[in-house]
VOKE-825590 format. One record per residue (C-alpha): x, y, z. Coordinates in Angstrom, 2 decimals. Example, Ala and Ser with C-alpha at 12.3 -4.5 7.8 and 13.67 -1.06 7.14 Angstrom:
% VOKE-825590
@x = 12.30 | y = -4.50 | z = 7.80 $
@x = 13.67 | y = -1.06 | z = 7.14 $
***
This chain:
% VOKE-825590
@x = -11.55 | y = -4.30 | z = 6.41 $
@x = -12.16 | y = -3.26 | z = 2.95 $
@x = -12.13 | y = -4.58 | z = -0.40 $
@x = -9.63 | y = -2.79 | z = -3.25 $
@x = -10.28 | y = -3.55 | z = -6.59 $
@x = -7.75 | y = -2.87 | z = -9.69 $
@x = -9.28 | y = -3.22 | z = -13.06 $
@x = -6.82 | y = -3.47 | z = -16.06 $
@x = -8.02 | y = -3.07 | z = -19.33 $
@x = -6.56 | y = -3.36 | z = -22.89 $
@x = -7.21 | y = -0.59 | z = -25.61 $
@x = -5.10 | y = 0.27 | z = -28.37 $
@x = -2.18 | y = -1.73 | z = -27.85 $
@x = -1.83 | y = -0.93 | z = -24.12 $
@x = -3.10 | y = -1.48 | z = -20.82 $
@x = -4.83 | y = 1.22 | z = -18.70 $
@x = -5.02 | y = 0.40 | z = -14.95 $
@x = -8.23 | y = 1.60 | z = -12.72 $
@x = -8.15 | y = 1.32 | z = -9.21 $
@x = -11.57 | y = 1.56 | z = -7.56 $
@x = -11.93 | y = 0.87 | z = -3.71 $
@x = -15.28 | y = 0.43 | z = -1.89 $
@x = -15.43 | y = 3.78 | z = -0.62 $
@x = -15.96 | y = 4.95 | z = -4.28 $
@x = -12.73 | y = 6.42 | z = -4.65 $
@x = -10.99 | y = 5.82 | z = -8.50 $
@x = -7.44 | y = 6.39 | z = -9.01 $
@x = -5.84 | y = 6.45 | z = -12.71 $
@x = -2.22 | y = 4.21 | z = -13.06 $
@x = -0.11 | y = 5.72 | z = -15.81 $
@x = 0.34 | y = 1.83 | z = -17.03 $
@x = 1.15 | y = -1.80 | z = -15.63 $
@x = 4.35 | y = -0.57 | z = -14.55 $
@x = 2.94 | y = 1.28 | z = -11.88 $
@x = 0.93 | y = -1.42 | z = -10.90 $
@x = 3.92 | y = -3.49 | z = -10.75 $
@x = 5.76 | y = -1.10 | z = -8.49 $
@x = 2.23 | y = -0.71 | z = -6.11 $
@x = 2.44 | y = -4.39 | z = -5.85 $
@x = 5.89 | y = -5.19 | z = -5.74 $
@x = 7.43 | y = -7.93 | z = -3.70 $
@x = 8.89 | y = -5.65 | z = -0.88 $
@x = 5.22 | y = -3.77 | z = -0.46 $
@x = 3.97 | y = -7.69 | z = -0.07 $
@x = 6.61 | y = -8.38 | z = 2.75 $
@x = 5.45 | y = -4.35 | z = 4.42 $
@x = 1.86 | y = -5.47 | z = 4.38 $
@x = 2.96 | y = -8.98 | z = 5.79 $
@x = 4.82 | y = -7.84 | z = 9.04 $
@x = 2.44 | y = -4.94 | z = 9.83 $
@x = -0.37 | y = -7.45 | z = 9.80 $
@x = 1.63 | y = -10.26 | z = 11.43 $
@x = 3.91 | y = -8.46 | z = 14.15 $
@x = 2.27 | y = -5.07 | z = 14.19 $
@x = 4.77 | y = -2.61 | z = 14.39 $
@x = 4.54 | y = 0.54 | z = 16.89 $
@x = 6.47 | y = 2.44 | z = 14.41 $
@x = 7.39 | y = 3.17 | z = 10.85 $
@x = 11.23 | y = 3.24 | z = 12.06 $
@x = 10.47 | y = -0.19 | z = 13.98 $
@x = 8.93 | y = -1.55 | z = 10.74 $
@x = 12.20 | y = -0.72 | z = 8.58 $
@x = 14.52 | y = -2.52 | z = 11.67 $
@x = 11.85 | y = -5.81 | z = 11.24 $
@x = 12.31 | y = -5.63 | z = 7.29 $
@x = 16.20 | y = -5.25 | z = 8.27 $
@x = 15.63 | y = -2.15 | z = 5.53 $
@x = 16.67 | y = 1.85 | z = 5.51 $
@x = 13.81 | y = 3.74 | z = 7.05 $
@x = 13.75 | y = 6.47 | z = 3.91 $
@x = 13.09 | y = 3.36 | z = 1.81 $
@x = 10.57 | y = 2.21 | z = 4.33 $
@x = 8.71 | y = 5.32 | z = 4.39 $
@x = 8.62 | y = 6.23 | z = 0.94 $
@x = 6.85 | y = 2.55 | z = 0.33 $
@x = 4.44 | y = 2.96 | z = 3.40 $
@x = 3.36 | y = 6.46 | z = 2.17 $
@x = 2.62 | y = 4.91 | z = -1.43 $
@x = 0.67 | y = 1.95 | z = 0.58 $
@x = -1.29 | y = 4.65 | z = 2.33 $
@x = -1.86 | y = 6.99 | z = -0.60 $
@x = -3.68 | y = 3.92 | z = -2.49 $
@x = -5.58 | y = 3.13 | z = 0.60 $
@x = -3.78 | y = -0.32 | z = 1.54 $
@x = -3.05 | y = 0.83 | z = 5.12 $
@x = -3.35 | y = 3.95 | z = 7.42 $
@x = -0.91 | y = 5.83 | z = 9.72 $
@x = -2.42 | y = 6.32 | z = 13.12 $
@x = -0.63 | y = 9.21 | z = 14.56 $
@x = 0.18 | y = 8.74 | z = 18.61 $
@x = 1.93 | y = 10.96 | z = 20.83 $
@x = 4.91 | y = 9.47 | z = 23.23 $
@x = 6.47 | y = 11.81 | z = 25.46 $
@x = 7.66 | y = 14.84 | z = 23.11 $
@x = 7.35 | y = 13.01 | z = 19.68 $
@x = 4.76 | y = 12.30 | z = 17.36 $
@x = 5.21 | y = 8.56 | z = 15.80 $
@x = 3.20 | y = 7.03 | z = 12.65 $
@x = 1.93 | y = 3.85 | z = 13.39 $
@x = 0.89 | y = 2.27 | z = 10.46 $
@x = -2.35 | y = -0.60 | z = 10.72 $
@x = -3.62 | y = -2.70 | z = 7.29 $
@x = -7.38 | y = -0.98 | z = 6.11 $
@x = -7.67 | y = -4.16 | z = 3.78 $
@x = -7.79 | y = -7.79 | z = 3.91 $
@x = -8.41 | y = -8.45 | z = 0.14 $
@x = -6.97 | y = -7.11 | z = -3.14 $
@x = -8.82 | y = -8.16 | z = -6.09 $
@x = -7.00 | y = -7.57 | z = -9.92 $
@x = -9.08 | y = -8.10 | z = -13.00 $
@x = -7.55 | y = -8.02 | z = -16.48 $
@x = -10.04 | y = -7.07 | z = -19.21 $
@x = -8.66 | y = -8.04 | z = -22.54 $
***
């Protein structure tokens, strides 16, 4: 497991947000709204269900959350892009499915004023 670190810096009357991961990747966020969207309650629910119920596909995850597939898929792709989860490709019969898996166990947010 890894730790994801997000730093919020104040300057010129606005916040700039930078995310650092343990793998030395850096992501710039356009502002505090981007952080809020990334760490929304729905995404927290997704992370919790993946961790505790271990769904075998994004479709199964959507069913467990009682949400539409497209919305859950969009949220999962965002969480994957920022390194919170990983999609593991698995072949079943004639289909390929993507099993979501948690790859972080800690998210640290630092606010520098």
